[in-house]
C-alpha positions in Angstrom: 5.7 -57.4 53.1 2.7 -55.1 53.2 4.9 -52.1 53.8 7.1 -53.0 50.9 4.1 -53.3 48.6 2.8 -50.0 49.6 6.1 -48.3 49.1 6.4 -49.9 45.7 2.9 -48.7 44.7 3.7 -45.2 45.9 6.9 -45.1 43.8 5.0 -46.3 40.8 2.4 -43.7 41.2 5.0 -41.0 41.5 6.8 -42.2 38.5 3.7 -42.5 36.4 2.6 -39.0 37.3 6.0 -37.4 37.1 5.6 -36.6 33.4 2.1 -35.3 33.6 2.2 -31.5 33.6 -0.5 -28.9 33.4 -0.3 -25.7 31.5 -2.0 -22.3 31.7 -2.3 -20.1 28.7 -2.8 -16.3 29.0 -5.1 -14.8 26.3 -4.5 -11.0 26.2 -6.7 -9.2 23.6 -8.5 -5.9 23.4 -11.8 -6.9 25.0 -12.4 -3.2 25.4 -11.2 -0.6 22.8 -11.3 -0.2 19.1 -11.4 -3.9 18.2 -13.8 -5.1 21.0 -16.3 -6.5 18.5 -13.9 -9.0 17.1 -11.8 -10.1 20.1 -14.4 -12.4 21.7 -14.3 -14.5 18.5 -10.5 -14.5 18.6 -10.4 -15.6 22.3 -13.1 -18.2 21.7 -11.1 -19.7 18.8 -7.9 -19.9 20.9 -9.9 -21.5 23.7 -11.3 -24.0 21.2 -7.7 -25.3 20.5 -6.9 -25.2 24.2 -10.0 -27.3 25.0 -9.2 -29.7 22.2 -5.8 -30.4 23.6 -6.9 -30.5 27.2 -9.8 -32.9 26.5 -7.5 -35.3 24.6 -5.8 -36.4 27.7 -2.6 -36.7 25.6 -0.9 -33.5 26.6 2.3 -33.8 28.6 1.5 -37.3 29.9 -2.1 -36.5 30.8 -1.9 -32.9 31.9 -4.7 -30.4 31.4 -4.7 -26.9 29.9 -6.6 -23.9 31.1 -7.0 -20.4 29.7 -7.2 -17.1 31.5 -8.1 -13.8 29.7 -6.7 -10.3 30.2 -7.6 -7.0 28.5 -4.9 -5.4 26.3 -7.3 -2.5 25.5 -5.5 -2.6 22.0 -4.3 1.0 22.5 -3.1 1.6 26.1 0.5 0.2 26.2 0.8 0.8 30.0 -2.5 -1.0 30.8 -1.6 -3.8 28.5 1.8 -4.3 30.1 0.3 -4.3 33.5 -2.3 -6.9 32.4 0.4 -9.1 31.0 2.5 -8.8 34.2 -0.5 -10.0 36.2 -0.9 -13.0 33.9 2.6 -14.0 34.7 3.0 -13.1 38.4 -0.5 -13.7 39.7 -1.9 -16.3 37.3 1.3 -18.2 36.6 0.8 -18.6 32.9 3.2 -20.6 30.8 2.6 -18.7 27.5 0.8 -15.7 26.2 -1.6 -15.9 23.2 -1.6 -12.2 22.1 -1.5 -9.4 22.1 -3.7 -8.2 19.3 -2.7 -4.7 18.3 0.9 -4.0 17.3 1.7 -1.2 19.7 0.5 -3.0 22.9 2.2 -6.2 21.6 5.5 -4.4 21.3 5.1 -3.0 24.8 4.3 -6.4 26.3 7.2 -7.9 24.5 9.8 -5.4 25.6 8.5 -4.6 29.1 7.1 -7.9 30.3 7.8 -10.9 28.1 11.6 -10.4 27.7 12.3 -9.5 31.3 10.3 -12.6 32.5 11.4 -14.9 29.7 7.8 -15.4 28.6 6.9 -16.8 25.1 4.3 -15.0 23.1 2.4 -15.9 19.9 0.3 -13.0 18.5 -2.6 -13.8 16.1 -3.0 -10.3 14.8 -0.1 -7.9 15.5 1.0 -7.0 12.0 3.4 -4.1 12.2 6.5 -4.6 10.1 8.5 -3.2 13.0 7.9 -6.4 14.9 9.8 -8.4 12.3 13.1 -7.0 13.5 12.3 -6.3 17.2 14.6 -7.7 19.8 12.7 -10.7 21.2 15.3 -13.2 22.6 13.5 -15.8 20.5 10.3 -15.4 22.5 8.0 -13.8 20.0 6.1 -15.3 17.1 3.0 -14.4 15.1 0.5 -16.3 13.0 -0.6 -13.3 11.0 1.5 -12.0 8.1 3.4 -8.7 8.4 1.9 -5.5 6.9 4.9 -5.4 4.6 3.2 -8.2 2.7 -0.3 -6.7 3.1 1.0 -3.5 1.6 2.2 -5.3 -1.5 -1.1 -7.2 -1.8 -3.2 -4.0 -1.5 -1.1 -2.3 -4.1 -1.6 -5.2 -6.5 -5.4 -5.2 -5.9 -5.8 -1.4 -6.4 -3.6 -1.5 -9.6 -5.5 -4.5 -11.0 -8.8 -2.6 -10.5 -7.4 0.3 -12.5 -7.0 2.8 -9.6 -4.4 5.4 -10.3 -4.6 7.6 -7.2 -5.5 7.0 -3.5 -5.6 9.0 -0.3 -4.8 7.2 3.0 -6.1 7.9 6.5 -4.4 5.8 9.2 -4.8 5.4 12.9 -2.0 7.2 14.6 -0.1 4.3 16.1 2.5 1.6 15.2 0.0 -0.4 13.3 -1.5 2.4 11.3 1.8 4.1 10.4 3.5 0.9 9.5 0.7 -0.2 7.2 0.2 3.1 5.6 3.9 3.4 4.8 3.9 -0.1 3.3 0.8 0.7 1.1 2.3 4.0 0.0 5.6 2.5 -0.9 4.1 -0.5 -2.8 1.5 1.6 -4.7 4.0 4.2 -5.7 6.4 1.5 -6.9 3.6 0.4 -9.3 3.1 3.9 -10.7 0.3 5.0 -8.5 -0.1 8.4 -6.8 -0.6 9.0 -3.1 -2.5 12.3 -2.8 -2.5 12.3 1.0 -1.2 10.1 3.8 -2.5 11.5 7.0 -3.1 10.2 10.5 -6.4 10.3 12.5 -6.8 9.9 16.2 -9.1 7.4 17.7 -11.8 8.4 20.1 -13.0 11.6 18.4 -16.7 12.4 17.9 -16.1 14.3 14.7 -13.7 13.6 11.8 -14.9 16.3 9.4 -11.6 18.2 9.6 -9.6 15.1 8.7 -11.9 14.3 5.8 -11.7 17.9 4.5 -7.9 17.6 4.3 -8.2 14.3 2.4 -10.9 15.6 0.1 -8.9 18.7 -0.9 -6.1 16.3 -1.9 -8.4 14.1 -3.9 -8.0 10.5 -5.0 -10.2 7.8 -6.5 -10.2 5.7 -3.4 -9.8 6.4 0.3 -7.8 3.7 2.0 -8.7 3.6 5.7 -6.0 1.9 7.7 -7.8 2.1 11.1 -9.9 0.2 13.5 -13.4 -1.2 12.8 -14.9 0.1 16.1 -13.1 3.4 16.3 -11.7 6.2 14.2 -11.7 4.3 11.0 -15.5 4.0 11.2 -15.7 7.7 12.0 -13.6 8.7 9.0 -15.8 6.7 6.6 -19.0 8.1 8.0 -17.7 11.7 7.7 -16.5 11.0 4.1 -19.9 9.7 3.2 -21.8 12.5 5.0 -19.8 15.2 3.1 -19.6 13.3 -0.2 -15.8 13.5 -0.1 -15.4 9.8 -1.1 -17.7 7.1 -2.2 -15.3 4.2 -2.5 -13.1 2.9 0.3 -10.4 0.3 0.6 -10.4 -1.5 4.0 -7.3 -3.3 5.3 -7.5 -6.0 8.0 -8.2 -3.7 11.0 -11.4 -2.5 9.3 -12.9 -5.9 8.6 -15.9 -6.6 10.7 -19.7 -7.1 10.7 -20.1 -4.1 13.1 -18.8 -1.7 10.5 -21.3 -2.9 7.9 -24.1 -2.6 10.5 -23.1 0.9 11.5 -22.5 2.3 8.0 -25.1 0.5 5.9 -25.6 1.0 2.2 -22.8 3.5 2.0 -20.3 0.6 2.0 -21.6 -1.0 -1.1 -18.8 -1.4 -3.6 -16.1 -1.0 -0.9 -13.4 -3.7 -1.0 -10.5 -4.8 1.1 -8.3 -7.6 2.5 -8.1 -9.7 5.6 -5.8 -12.6 6.3 -7.4 -15.8 5.2 -7.1 -18.9 3.0 -9.3 -21.3 1.0 -7.2 -24.3 2.3 -8.5 -27.6 3.6 -7.5 -26.4 7.0 -9.7 -23.3 6.7 -12.7 -25.5 5.9 -12.0 -27.8 8.8 -11.7 -24.9 11.2 -14.9 -23.4 9.9 -16.7 -26.6 10.8 -15.2 -26.7 14.3 -15.8 -23.1 15.0 -19.4 -23.2 13.8 -20.2 -26.2 15.9 -18.8 -24.3 18.9 -21.0 -21.3 18.2 -18.2 -19.1 16.8 -18.2 -17.2 13.5 -15.2 -18.6 11.5 -15.4 -15.6 9.1 -14.6 -13.1 11.8 -11.2 -11.5 11.7 -8.2 -13.5 13.1 -10.2 -16.4 14.4 -8.2 -19.0 12.5 -4.9 -17.3 13.4 -6.0 -17.4 17.1 -6.7 -21.1 17.0 -3.4 -21.7 15.3 -1.5 -19.5 17.8 -2.8 -21.5 20.8 -2.3 -24.9 19.0 1.3 -24.1 18.1 2.4 -23.2 21.6 0.8 -26.3 23.0 2.3 -28.6 20.4 5.7 -26.9 20.9 5.4 -27.6 24.6 4.8 -31.3 23.9 7.7 -31.4 21.5 9.9 -29.8 24.1 8.5 -32.0 26.9 8.4 -28.7 28.9 6.0 -25.8 29.5 8.9 -23.5 30.2 9.1 -20.7 27.6 12.9 -21.1 27.0 12.2 -24.7 26.0 8.9 -24.6 24.0 9.8 -21.5 22.0 12.7 -23.3 20.6 10.3 -25.9 19.1 7.7 -23.6 17.5 9.4 -23.4 14.1 9.9 -27.2 14.1 6.3 -28.1 14.6 5.0 -25.3 12.3 7.0 -26.2 9.2 7.8 -29.2 7.0 9.0 -31.9 7.1 6.4 -33.9 8.9 2.9 -35.3 8.9 0.5 -32.5 8.2 -1.9 -31.5 11.0 -5.2 -29.8 10.6 -7.8 -28.3 13.0 -9.5 -31.1 14.9 -6.3 -33.2 14.8 -4.5 -31.9 17.8 -4.8 -35.2 19.7 -3.3 -37.0 16.7 -0.5 -34.4 16.7 0.3 -35.0 20.3 0.4 -38.8 19.8 2.9 -38.4 16.8 5.1 -36.0 18.8 5.2 -38.4 21.8 6.2 -41.2 19.4 9.0 -39.1 18.0 7.4 -38.5 14.7 7.8 -35.1 13.0 4.7 -33.0 12.4 4.0 -30.1 10.0 1.2 -28.0 11.6 -0.9 -26.6 8.7 -3.7 -25.5 10.9 -6.6 -23.2 10.0 -4.4 -20.7 8.1 -1.9 -22.8 6.1 0.8 -21.9 8.7 4.3 -21.6 7.4 6.7 -19.8 9.7 9.3 -17.6 7.9 12.1 -15.3 9.0 11.9 -14.2 12.6 9.0 -16.5 13.5 6.2 -15.0 11.6 3.6 -16.3 9.1 4.3 -15.9 5.4 0.5 -15.4 5.1 -2.3 -15.4 2.7 -5.1 -12.8 2.3 -8.7 -13.0 1.4 -9.9 -10.3 -1.1 -13.5 -9.2 -0.7 -16.1 -6.7 -1.8 -19.1 -5.5 0.2 -22.3 -6.0 -1.8 -25.8 -5.2 -0.5 -24.6 -5.4 3.1 -22.8 -8.7 2.7 -19.2 -9.7 2.3 -18.5 -11.4 -1.1 -15.1 -13.2 -1.4 -13.3 -12.3 -4.6 -10.4 -14.6 -4.2 -7.3 -15.4 -2.2 -3.7 -14.2 -2.5 
């Protein structure tokens, strides 16, 4: 009888633990490189969602979730692909939150994710080219495409009475895609593009690039670059030479480090960065602040949402396998279903386990469209006396 009881107990333990499944999320961002000042906040925000899910005890029958970081460099496609490969082969991750910059994201998608059947959700890769990239259903993003940002930028410039602009863009997929989108949208509204030229990151002097832009003229210089790299250098050279005094800053140029580096020369500069004034944004801001993160830093909300979505999709699929959970991302991200906000991930897990539909609204009013990307909203801002003033949301 004792042996029978022990056997029965062992069987019960095995059955009870059979559903419990742990997960590991790879976070690959440019911890070095031209966005290194903003990526710690992005990673911290993703890890905030991961901790919330893991601490709930409600993930996959009581499983835990851990995160492991890797450096995309933002600009070195070979290094990024190698780092992603290590996440899969050495760390055994079940999903990749990232990458950050469009070029390295595309490289990881084609050279690592697709061959390994690994799902990815990027919080910040915005190149329009990623909308139509072959992805085997494995790639999603919580940031809107630069095709939409180009339209928004053209609207803002036109509404502010700007008739002509020059554009300096970082010479990669992100910069070229965004500059083309801006030029097309602004021209369609009757504006004039005086120059649309590339700059290389990593240079000590951008006076030659600025001289070319200055000779072409323009009321505003749009700098589609990186906050910690060439974009900053172009602005400084333009101010030093008096070539331009007003700048427009798209998403890659949003960051406190730029204001600290340039100072008063940025007064009156304006721009856009993904963001909303939704209830979810306020809830995320409270969570992030309590965790010691800056919720106003670029792509923090999108990073929280990317991590949350992949974990909720795993719960919906009852599987941490990419071929399973990627098939559920659109379902948990969109209506119909009970709306889910930051701080409510335990509730979401309970609803999913009970067979109830959820609509993950998250920090950024997530709504997945098209080929698994965010429809997206943007925050319009102006820099005044060294501080960022929000002008509105679009």
